[in-house]
Structure formats: structure tokens, C-alpha cells
C-alpha positions as CSV (number, residue, x, y, z in Angstrom):
1,M,-0.2,0.2,0.4
2,Y,3.0,2.5,1.1
3,R,4.7,1.7,-2.3
4,L,1.8,2.0,-4.3
5,T,1.0,5.5,-2.6
6,L,4.4,6.7,-3.4
7,L,3.9,5.5,-7.1
8,L,1.4,7.5,-7.4
9,A,2.5,10.5,-5.9
10,G,5.6,10.6,-8.1
11,L,3.3,10.1,-11.3
12,A,1.3,12.6,-10.0
13,L,3.9,15.5,-9.1
14,A,5.5,14.1,-12.8
15,C,2.3,15.6,-14.2
16,N,1.8,18.9,-12.7
17,S,5.7,19.5,-13.3
18,S,4.7,19.3,-17.0
19,Q,1.6,21.0,-16.7
20,P,2.3,24.6,-16.2
21,A,5.3,24.9,-19.2
22,A,2.4,23.4,-21.3
23,S,-0.2,25.6,-19.9
24,Q,2.1,28.9,-20.3
25,Q,3.0,27.9,-23.7
26,A,-0.7,27.8,-24.7
27,D,-1.6,30.9,-22.7
28,A,1.5,32.8,-24.4
29,A,0.4,31.7,-28.0
30,T,-3.0,33.3,-27.4
31,Q,-2.1,36.5,-25.6
32,P,-2.6,40.0,-27.5
33,P,0.4,41.8,-28.8
34,K,1.9,43.5,-26.1
35,S,1.0,46.8,-27.6
36,V,-2.7,46.0,-27.6
37,Q,-2.4,44.9,-23.9
38,F,-1.2,47.9,-23.3
39,A,-3.7,49.9,-25.1
40,S,-6.2,48.6,-23.0
41,S,-5.0,50.5,-20.1
42,I,-7.1,53.5,-22.3
43,T,-10.3,53.5,-21.1
44,A,-13.6,55.3,-21.5
45,E,-14.1,55.9,-17.8
46,E,-10.9,57.2,-17.2
47,L,-10.9,59.7,-20.2
48,R,-14.6,60.8,-18.7
49,E,-12.9,61.3,-15.3
50,H,-10.0,63.7,-16.8
51,L,-12.3,65.5,-19.0
52,Y,-15.1,66.3,-16.6
53,T,-12.6,68.4,-14.9
54,Y,-10.5,69.4,-17.7
55,A,-13.7,70.8,-19.4
56,S,-15.5,71.8,-16.5
57,D,-16.5,75.7,-15.6
58,D,-13.5,76.2,-13.3
59,F,-10.9,76.3,-16.5
60,Q,-13.4,79.1,-17.6
61,G,-12.8,77.7,-21.2
62,R,-9.0,77.7,-21.0
63,E,-8.5,81.2,-23.6
64,T,-5.2,81.6,-24.2
65,G,-3.1,83.4,-21.3
66,T,-6.0,83.6,-18.7
67,E,-6.0,82.1,-15.7
68,G,-8.4,79.2,-16.8
69,Q,-5.9,78.1,-19.3
70,K,-3.3,78.2,-16.4
71,K,-5.6,76.0,-14.5
72,A,-5.5,73.6,-17.6
73,A,-1.8,73.8,-17.9
74,S,-1.5,73.0,-14.3
75,Y,-3.4,70.0,-14.3
76,L,-1.5,68.7,-17.1
77,R,1.7,68.8,-15.3
78,E,0.3,67.2,-12.3
79,A,-0.9,64.4,-14.3
80,Y,2.7,63.8,-15.8
81,K,4.0,63.9,-12.4
82,E,1.3,61.4,-11.0
83,L,2.5,59.1,-14.2
84,G,6.2,59.5,-13.4
85,I,6.7,61.0,-16.7
86,P,9.5,63.5,-16.4
87,P,9.5,66.8,-18.4
88,A,11.1,67.5,-21.5
89,R,14.5,69.4,-21.2
90,G,14.6,72.9,-21.7
91,T,11.2,73.3,-19.8
92,E,10.6,75.1,-16.9
93,D,9.2,72.2,-14.9
94,Y,7.2,71.0,-18.2
95,F,6.2,74.7,-19.2
96,Q,7.6,75.7,-22.2
97,K,7.1,79.5,-22.0
98,V,5.6,81.1,-25.3
99,P,6.4,85.0,-25.6
100,L,3.0,86.0,-27.1
101,E,1.5,89.7,-27.2
102,L,-1.9,90.9,-27.8
103,A,-2.0,94.2,-30.2
104,Q,-5.2,95.9,-30.1
105,L,-7.0,96.7,-33.3
106,P,-5.0,99.5,-35.1
107,G,-6.6,102.6,-36.5
108,G,-5.6,105.2,-38.6
109,T,-5.1,106.4,-42.6
110,I,-2.9,106.0,-45.4
111,E,-3.3,109.2,-47.4
112,V,-2.1,108.8,-51.1
113,G,-1.3,111.9,-53.3
114,G,-3.3,114.1,-51.0
115,Q,-6.5,111.7,-50.5
116,S,-7.2,110.0,-47.0
117,F,-8.2,106.1,-46.8
118,T,-9.5,104.6,-43.3
119,N,-8.5,101.7,-41.7
120,G,-11.4,99.1,-41.6
121,E,-13.3,101.0,-44.6
122,D,-11.2,101.6,-47.4
123,F,-8.0,99.3,-46.3
124,L,-7.6,96.6,-44.1
125,T,-5.0,96.0,-41.6
126,F,-4.3,94.3,-38.6
127,T,-0.9,95.5,-38.2
128,A,0.5,99.0,-37.3
129,G,2.9,100.8,-39.4
130,T,3.9,104.4,-39.9
131,G,6.0,106.0,-42.2
132,G,6.4,107.6,-46.0
133,A,7.4,106.6,-49.3
134,D,7.1,108.3,-52.7
135,Q,7.8,105.2,-54.5
136,I,6.0,101.3,-54.4
137,V,6.9,98.4,-56.9
138,Y,4.3,96.5,-58.6
139,V,4.7,93.0,-58.8
140,G,1.6,91.6,-60.6
141,Y,0.4,88.8,-58.6
142,G,3.1,88.7,-56.5
143,I,4.0,84.7,-57.1
144,E,7.2,83.2,-57.3
145,T,8.4,79.6,-57.8
146,D,11.2,77.7,-59.3
147,T,9.8,78.1,-62.6
148,Y,7.9,81.5,-62.3
149,S,8.6,85.3,-60.8
150,D,6.6,88.2,-61.0
151,Y,9.3,90.3,-59.2
152,A,11.4,90.0,-62.8
153,N,14.2,91.2,-61.0
154,Q,13.0,94.1,-59.2
155,D,15.0,95.2,-55.9
156,V,12.0,95.3,-53.3
157,N,14.2,95.5,-50.0
158,G,12.5,98.3,-47.6
159,K,10.0,99.0,-50.0
160,I,6.1,99.0,-50.3
161,V,5.0,96.1,-52.7
162,L,1.4,96.0,-54.6
163,M,0.0,92.4,-56.1
164,K,-3.3,91.3,-56.9
165,A,-4.9,88.0,-56.4
166,G,-5.1,85.1,-58.7
167,E,-2.3,83.9,-61.1
168,P,-1.3,84.3,-64.8
169,R,-3.2,82.2,-67.5
170,A,-1.7,81.1,-70.9
171,A,-3.8,82.2,-74.3
172,D,-5.5,79.3,-74.2
173,G,-6.9,79.7,-71.1
174,T,-5.0,77.3,-68.8
175,Y,-2.7,78.0,-65.5
176,V,0.5,78.9,-66.6
177,L,2.0,77.8,-63.0
178,S,0.0,74.3,-63.3
179,G,-0.2,74.0,-67.2
180,T,-3.7,72.8,-67.0
181,D,-7.2,73.7,-66.2
182,E,-6.8,73.7,-62.6
183,A,-5.7,76.8,-60.3
184,S,-2.4,76.4,-58.0
185,P,-2.5,77.3,-54.2
186,W,-1.5,80.7,-55.3
187,S,-5.3,81.0,-56.0
188,N,-6.9,79.6,-52.9
189,M,-8.7,82.1,-50.9
190,S,-7.2,80.4,-47.6
191,E,-3.3,79.9,-48.5
192,A,-3.0,83.4,-51.0
193,I,-2.0,86.0,-48.7
194,G,0.2,83.6,-46.7
195,L,1.9,82.2,-49.7
196,R,2.8,85.9,-51.0
197,S,3.5,87.2,-47.8
198,E,6.5,84.5,-47.6
199,V,8.0,85.9,-50.4
200,A,7.5,89.3,-49.8
201,Q,9.2,89.4,-46.3
202,A,11.9,87.3,-47.6
203,K,12.6,89.6,-50.6
204,G,12.7,92.5,-47.8
205,A,9.4,94.4,-48.3
206,S,8.4,96.7,-45.5
207,A,5.1,96.2,-46.7
208,M,2.8,94.5,-48.9
209,F,-0.4,95.8,-50.5
210,M,-2.6,93.0,-51.9
211,I,-5.8,93.5,-54.0
212,D,-8.4,90.6,-53.2
213,P,-11.7,91.6,-53.3
214,D,-12.9,87.7,-51.7
215,N,-10.3,88.2,-49.1
216,F,-11.3,91.5,-48.1
217,S,-15.0,90.6,-47.4
218,R,-14.0,87.9,-45.5
219,Y,-11.5,90.0,-43.4
220,K,-14.0,92.9,-43.0
221,R,-16.2,90.6,-41.1
222,Y,-13.4,89.9,-38.6
223,Y,-12.1,93.1,-38.3
224,D,-15.8,94.3,-37.5
225,N,-16.1,92.0,-35.0
226,M,-12.6,92.7,-33.4
227,R,-14.0,96.2,-33.1
228,R,-17.2,95.3,-31.6
229,N,-15.4,93.1,-28.8
230,N,-13.2,95.5,-28.8
231,S,-10.2,92.6,-28.8
232,G,-7.0,92.3,-30.5
233,Q,-5.1,90.2,-32.2
234,M,-2.3,87.5,-30.8
235,N,0.7,86.7,-32.0
236,L,4.4,85.6,-31.2
237,K,6.3,88.5,-30.2
238,S,8.9,88.9,-32.1
239,Q,12.2,91.2,-32.1
240,E,11.9,91.3,-35.6
241,Q,9.4,93.9,-37.3
242,P,6.5,92.0,-38.9
243,L,5.8,92.2,-42.6
244,Q,2.6,95.0,-42.9
245,V,-0.2,93.3,-45.1
246,V,-2.7,95.5,-46.3
247,L,-5.7,94.7,-48.0
248,L,-7.1,97.3,-50.2
249,Q,-10.5,98.4,-51.8
250,D,-10.5,99.0,-55.5
251,D,-10.6,103.1,-55.2
252,M,-7.5,102.8,-53.3
253,A,-5.3,100.7,-55.3
254,T,-6.3,103.0,-58.2
255,A,-5.1,106.2,-56.5
256,L,-1.9,104.1,-55.8
257,F,-1.6,102.6,-59.5
258,P,-4.4,103.7,-62.1
259,G,-3.0,100.8,-64.1
260,W,-3.2,98.1,-61.9
261,N,-6.0,95.7,-63.2
262,A,-4.1,95.5,-67.0
263,A,-0.2,95.9,-66.3
264,S,1.3,92.5,-66.6
265,A,5.0,93.4,-66.2
266,A,6.5,94.4,-62.6
267,A,7.7,97.8,-62.3
268,P,8.4,101.0,-59.9
269,V,5.2,103.5,-59.2
270,D,6.0,106.8,-58.3
271,V,3.0,107.8,-55.7
272,A,3.3,109.7,-52.6
273,L,2.1,107.9,-49.3
274,T,2.2,108.5,-45.7
275,L,0.7,105.5,-43.3
276,K,-0.5,106.5,-40.0
277,V,-1.7,103.0,-38.8
278,E,-0.9,102.9,-35.0
279,S,-1.8,100.3,-31.9
280,E,-0.8,99.0,-28.7
281,N,0.5,95.9,-27.8
282,Q,0.2,94.2,-24.4
283,E,2.2,90.9,-23.3
284,V,0.7,87.5,-22.9
285,D,2.4,85.2,-20.6
286,S,1.1,81.3,-21.7
287,E,3.3,78.3,-22.0
288,N,3.1,75.0,-24.0
289,V,3.4,71.8,-21.5
290,V,5.8,69.3,-22.8
291,A,6.9,65.8,-21.3
292,F,9.3,63.5,-22.3
293,L,9.6,59.3,-22.4
294,K,13.5,58.3,-23.3
295,G,13.5,55.8,-26.6
296,S,15.7,52.6,-25.3
297,T,17.2,52.0,-28.9
298,Y,16.9,55.3,-30.5
299,P,16.7,57.9,-27.7
300,D,18.1,60.6,-30.2
301,Q,14.8,59.9,-32.7
302,Y,11.5,61.8,-31.6
303,V,8.2,61.0,-32.0
304,V,5.8,63.7,-31.3
305,I,2.1,63.5,-29.7
306,S,0.1,66.8,-30.0
307,S,-3.0,68.5,-29.3
308,H,-3.6,72.0,-28.0
309,L,-4.9,73.0,-24.2
310,D,-6.4,75.8,-25.0
311,H,-9.7,77.1,-26.1
312,I,-11.8,80.2,-26.8
313,G,-12.4,81.0,-23.2
314,V,-15.8,83.1,-22.4
315,N,-18.2,84.7,-24.9
316,S,-19.7,88.2,-24.6
317,D,-22.4,87.2,-23.0
318,G,-20.7,85.7,-20.3
319,E,-21.4,82.0,-21.2
320,I,-18.3,79.3,-20.7
321,N,-17.2,77.7,-24.1
322,N,-15.8,74.6,-22.3
323,G,-14.0,73.0,-25.2
324,A,-14.9,69.7,-24.1
325,D,-14.8,67.9,-27.5
326,D,-11.8,70.9,-29.0
327,D,-10.0,70.4,-27.6
328,G,-10.2,68.9,-24.1
329,S,-10.8,65.3,-26.0
330,G,-7.4,65.7,-27.4
331,S,-5.6,66.9,-24.2
332,V,-7.2,63.8,-21.8
333,A,-6.8,61.6,-24.8
334,M,-3.1,62.4,-24.6
335,L,-3.0,61.8,-20.6
336,E,-4.4,58.6,-21.3
337,I,-2.0,57.3,-24.3
338,A,1.3,59.0,-22.1
339,E,0.0,56.1,-19.4
340,A,-0.2,53.1,-21.9
341,F,3.2,54.0,-22.7
342,K,4.5,54.5,-19.3
343,K,3.1,51.3,-18.2
344,A,5.1,49.6,-21.0
345,A,8.3,51.5,-20.4
346,D,7.8,50.0,-16.5
347,A,7.1,46.9,-17.5
348,G,10.8,46.6,-19.8
349,V,8.9,46.9,-22.8
350,G,8.9,50.8,-23.5
351,P,9.6,52.5,-27.0
352,K,12.5,52.2,-28.8
353,R,12.4,56.0,-30.2
354,S,11.0,59.1,-27.7
355,I,8.0,60.0,-27.3
356,I,7.2,63.7,-26.6
357,F,3.8,64.6,-25.3
358,L,3.6,68.4,-26.8
359,H,0.3,70.0,-25.5
360,V,0.6,73.9,-27.3
361,T,-1.1,77.1,-26.5
362,G,-2.7,79.5,-28.8
363,E,-3.7,77.1,-31.5
364,E,-7.0,78.6,-31.5
365,K,-5.0,82.5,-32.0
366,G,-3.1,81.1,-34.9
367,L,-1.4,77.9,-34.2
368,L,1.4,80.2,-32.0
369,G,2.2,77.4,-29.6
370,S,3.3,74.9,-32.2
371,R,4.7,77.5,-34.1
372,Y,7.0,78.7,-31.3
373,Y,8.1,75.0,-31.0
374,T,9.1,74.6,-34.2
375,D,10.0,78.0,-35.7
376,E,11.8,79.2,-32.6
377,E,12.5,76.8,-29.9
378,P,12.4,73.2,-30.7
379,L,13.2,71.8,-27.8
380,Y,14.5,68.4,-29.4
381,P,16.2,68.9,-33.1
382,L,13.2,68.7,-35.8
383,E,15.8,66.9,-38.5
384,Q,15.4,63.9,-35.7
385,T,12.0,63.7,-35.3
386,V,10.1,61.3,-37.0
387,A,6.4,62.4,-36.7
388,D,3.7,64.6,-35.5
389,L,0.5,62.8,-34.6
390,N,-1.9,65.3,-33.8
391,I,-5.2,65.3,-31.9
392,D,-7.6,68.1,-32.4
393,M,-11.3,67.4,-32.0
394,I,-11.9,62.9,-31.2
395,G,-15.0,63.0,-29.0
396,R,-17.9,63.4,-30.8
397,T,-19.5,62.6,-34.2
398,D,-19.9,64.7,-37.4
399,P,-24.1,64.9,-38.3
400,K,-23.3,65.8,-41.6
401,R,-21.6,62.1,-42.2
402,E,-23.7,59.5,-43.0
403,G,-22.5,55.8,-42.3
404,S,-21.2,54.2,-39.3
405,R,-20.6,56.1,-36.1
406,N,-17.2,54.1,-35.7
407,Y,-14.9,56.6,-37.7
408,V,-12.2,58.8,-37.6
409,Y,-11.4,61.6,-40.4
410,L,-7.4,61.3,-41.1
411,I,-6.2,64.4,-43.0
412,G,-2.0,64.6,-43.9
413,S,-1.2,60.9,-43.4
414,D,-0.2,60.7,-47.4
415,K,1.1,64.0,-47.8
416,L,5.1,63.7,-46.8
417,S,5.5,59.7,-45.9
418,S,4.0,56.7,-47.9
419,E,5.0,54.7,-45.0
420,L,3.4,56.4,-42.7
421,H,0.2,56.2,-44.7
422,E,0.4,52.4,-45.4
423,L,1.5,51.7,-41.5
424,S,-1.4,53.7,-40.3
425,E,-3.9,51.6,-42.3
426,A,-2.3,48.4,-41.4
427,V,-2.1,49.2,-37.9
428,N,-6.1,49.7,-38.2
429,E,-6.8,47.2,-39.7
430,K,-5.2,44.7,-37.5
431,Y,-6.3,46.2,-34.2
432,A,-8.7,48.8,-34.4
433,G,-11.0,48.0,-36.9
434,L,-12.5,52.1,-37.5
435,E,-13.2,53.2,-40.7
436,L,-10.4,55.9,-41.7
437,D,-12.7,58.5,-43.3
438,Y,-10.4,60.5,-45.8
439,T,-12.8,63.0,-46.8
440,Y,-10.9,66.1,-45.9
441,N,-8.1,64.7,-46.7
442,D,-8.8,66.3,-50.4
443,E,-6.4,68.9,-51.7
444,N,-10.2,70.6,-52.9
445,D,-11.7,70.6,-49.3
446,P,-12.4,74.0,-48.9
447,N,-12.7,73.7,-45.4
448,R,-8.6,73.7,-45.4
449,F,-8.5,71.2,-42.3
450,Y,-5.1,70.5,-43.2
451,Y,-3.7,74.0,-42.4
452,R,-5.8,74.8,-39.8
453,S,-4.7,72.7,-36.6
454,D,-1.1,72.0,-35.3
455,H,0.2,69.2,-37.1
456,Y,0.5,72.0,-39.7
457,N,3.6,73.3,-38.3
458,F,5.2,70.0,-38.2
459,A,4.1,69.2,-42.2
460,K,5.9,72.7,-43.3
461,N,9.3,71.3,-41.7
462,N,8.9,67.9,-44.1
463,I,8.2,66.0,-40.9
464,P,5.5,63.4,-41.7
465,I,2.3,63.9,-39.8
466,I,-1.2,62.5,-39.0
467,F,-4.2,64.6,-37.9
468,Y,-7.2,62.9,-36.3
469,F,-10.2,64.7,-36.2
470,N,-14.3,63.6,-35.5
471,G,-15.2,66.7,-37.4
472,T,-17.3,70.0,-36.8
473,H,-20.7,69.7,-35.4
474,V,-23.5,72.3,-33.9
475,D,-21.5,72.8,-30.9
476,Y,-17.9,73.8,-32.6
477,H,-16.6,77.1,-30.8
478,R,-20.0,77.3,-28.7
479,P,-21.1,77.3,-25.4
480,G,-22.5,73.3,-25.8
481,D,-19.5,71.7,-26.5
482,T,-19.8,70.3,-23.1
483,P,-18.5,66.8,-21.3
484,D,-21.9,65.5,-21.5
485,K,-22.2,65.7,-25.2
486,I,-18.7,63.3,-25.7
487,E,-19.1,60.0,-26.9
488,Y,-16.9,58.1,-24.6
489,D,-16.2,54.5,-26.3
490,L,-15.4,56.7,-29.3
491,L,-13.0,58.7,-27.4
492,Q,-11.6,55.5,-25.9
493,D,-11.4,53.6,-29.4
494,R,-10.0,56.5,-31.6
495,S,-7.4,57.3,-28.6
496,R,-6.5,53.3,-28.9
497,L,-6.0,53.4,-32.3
498,I,-3.5,56.7,-31.9
499,F,-1.4,54.6,-29.3
500,L,-1.1,51.7,-31.2
501,T,0.1,53.8,-34.3
502,A,2.4,55.7,-32.4
503,W,3.7,52.3,-30.9
504,E,4.5,51.2,-34.4
505,V,6.2,54.4,-35.6
506,A,8.1,54.6,-32.4
507,N,9.6,50.7,-32.2
508,R,9.7,49.9,-36.2
509,D,12.9,49.3,-37.2
510,A,14.1,52.0,-39.6
511,R,12.6,55.2,-39.1
512,L,9.8,56.5,-41.6
513,Q,11.0,57.7,-44.9
514,V,10.2,61.2,-46.5
515,D,9.4,60.3,-50.0
516,K,7.2,63.3,-50.9
517,V,8.0,67.3,-49.9
518,A,5.8,69.9,-48.1
519,R,4.7,72.5,-50.3
């Protein structure tokens, strides 16, 4: 009896000792990839908890430079401290100070040959300028590319340039720049002024006078709204005198140069004019919030995940614009994504490339915080920045869109890197199963969303980007954008997709290739 008991016991021990190994192998084979395991830590419940604080009335709509925006920045800083993710280098305890100034709406006149023209009526400018000239330079459409120039070797350094909207056409009606029936971006209303002002400023012009009826009426509404609300225009504080851009009505254009509409060649124009446009500037104290997770294999290559922390504050009726979707949804998504990456790092499988968590200020004022990061003070080299995944409104659905609610709009993924676009598609197909909608990625989209969020400041520096977006809705930039209207299951799923995409970008063997060039 004793011998039999020992034998049975021995057999039992032998069977039990092999069972865990076999079971562990079976479990390992059925376990989801580590990226999916860590993505599961991003939950609707935690997103909701963050957002009900971040987009509460206590934050007063988070307008740039206000106490509410300061509370938002502090909330983000404390969240990263709690996660144990350190501040980025060059910051003051996570804060990257962004020098801003608020220029009050300028008033005044420009006198041309004895006639006086008034800002806000005969011309529009949002920048102060004083002084005089006895000559300007007409430069046609004000266009310069590798193959075409309206400047015709004219020296415009220190001079006022005059130009008109549109672009040249050939005798057969096709556009000279494209060689087809399709107009170039120089004719696009949203890009026309910016493209021309970049050229004029690079050539040293002191001011740019532009005859552009469509943009005049567009900016007149903006000017009138600022005048009614006694508000100013915020911009980065600069030691350099900015190029003054002036939009003209026909009467003033004719006073400056009677033959402007028919003239084709660039030429100096003798005309006496005096600028008396003045304004006052007020400094604005604001900051980006930047956290940093060091990569294990390629620590000097960087993946940026970005969103904007500001919103539009309190309206003239005293109503708070909480900005739960715009961009509270992106801000709290980043906190959850950061937590997932930190859990991976704590488990010994952190990202191979470094991750920069960049919450920018001043997006609503003209992409100012991201512009400061890319153009003035990049905390990490742009040439070593692999990609920017930008999150701006991912908590709701577009009422104009037909089809499944299980979607997200993607913008820009194919603009600079074919590899990024293919990687994004593959990650979604394998792990997330969202419908990737490219409606607003169309070059001809009149909304021009590609140029309207913080990713653009990276894209213009040839850094591949993806912009994640749910589209606008009735509460966009209104007091109704509140946390109770967020669809937290969608916010969770979209946040997980972004984390999984960032994971693949950060952990692939080779950095993304840029096979296209930013325009």
C-alpha cells in the first residue's frame, strides 16, 4: 500500500510539473500583442474622469493667457508628475514659455496723393505701421516659384510692394503655373495671402499691399467683429518688425496705381503716400506643456504626440465655452496614451524611440504654441523628429456624415510619407477596425483643415504627420461643447488607435522615410 502511494504521488508530481509549462505556452500563444495589452489601459471611464475636470466651468474655457488656461496647464503638469513621466529638457517643470503679445486693433489712415483712406473701410490691416514713401513696386500677382517669378529682378528691399489676387493664364486659358485647367494654391483664398507674404518678406519688403476682393470681404467681417468686441490680435512676440499686410478696396488701389488691373510686368510706381496706422501691444503670459519618455534603442529619434490645451474662453454674454471636444478630447486622450506608454516602459518594453507629449497653447489664436516650438525653440531637433500625430477633436461625431459612427477622419497621413500612411492603415486593420475617412484630406476641400491645426507647423518642416479629427458639429466653438455630449466609447477607441499607431512608429526598425516634399 505504501509503495503504491509513493508511485502514484510520483506520477502526480511529474504530471503537475509539466502542466504549467504547457499551459504557459498555450497562454502565450493566445495572448494579444503587448501593444494591444497596454492599449487596453486606455478606458472610457478614465477619459471621462479627466474630461469632466478639464472641460469644467472652473477652467473658464481655457482662453490663451487667462487664469483658466493656467489651470489647464497645471492640471496637465500634475498628471504627468503622477504618471512619473519627466518634463522635457529646456522646460521649467514641464512648461515651455511661449512669448506672446496682444496687439489691439489698429486704427488710422493711409494718405495717397492727397487722398485719405481709413483702416476698416478703404483698406484692412491688423498690423501697425507708420512712415512715408514716394515710390512703391508693382509686382503683378506677387508669385515666385522655381519656374515663375512676378518680381522680374526688381529690388524690393525696404519698399512697399503692390500685387493683385489670382495667377497668370496662358492664351488658351490654362493656368501657367500648373499647365492645366486647374488653379494652383496661389489662387486658393485660404493660402493666397500667406504664400505671397512669405515671398515678400523673404525679399525684404517693408509692406505688402494686396488687391483681393474675396479676402477683403472675409477679413472685413473679422475686423468688424474685433472692433465690436474691442479685442486684439494675438501673435508671437518678435524682435523683428513683422511684414505689414494691407488689403485694398478698388478705389485705394486705383489711387496707388491707376493701371494695376491691366499691367502685367513688374515696375516701380512713383506715388506719394503716408502711413499713420497705430496700435498698442500687451504681453501675454502663456506656455506649452511638454513631457518626455526616453526611447530605449533610438533615444535621439523623436515621435511627437500633440494636441492643443487652449480654447476660446468666455463669450460676450458671459457664457463659458468649455471646449470638451475642442480640444479637451485631445488633451485627455494624450494623458491616457502617455499612461499606456509609461506602463510599457515600467514593464521593460518601453518605446525604442523617444516620445514627446506636446500640449500647445495658442492654437485658437493661430497655431502659435506649435509655431513657437517648430520655428523658434524646438526642444528636440526637428531633423531627428520622425513624425507628429496630432489630436484635435476626437470625442464626437459629424452630423453631416453618413454611415457608421465607428470612424475617424484622417488628414495628412499620405502628404509626406507613404510609409506612414501604409503603417496607419495596417495598424487600424489589424487592431482597431475603425473606418478611416479621408474626406477632409482632399486637396480641394474648401475647409482646408490640413492647414488649421498644430500638425501643420511640423508638416511645413517636412515632418510626416497624421491629424485625427471627428469633424465639426453644432457646438463647435459654442458654449454647448460640454463633457456630457462626448461619446466616450468612441473617444476610447480612437485614443487606442492613436496609441497603437504611435507604438508602431516608435518601435519599427527603420525611421519613417519622407518620400514627398512639403509644399
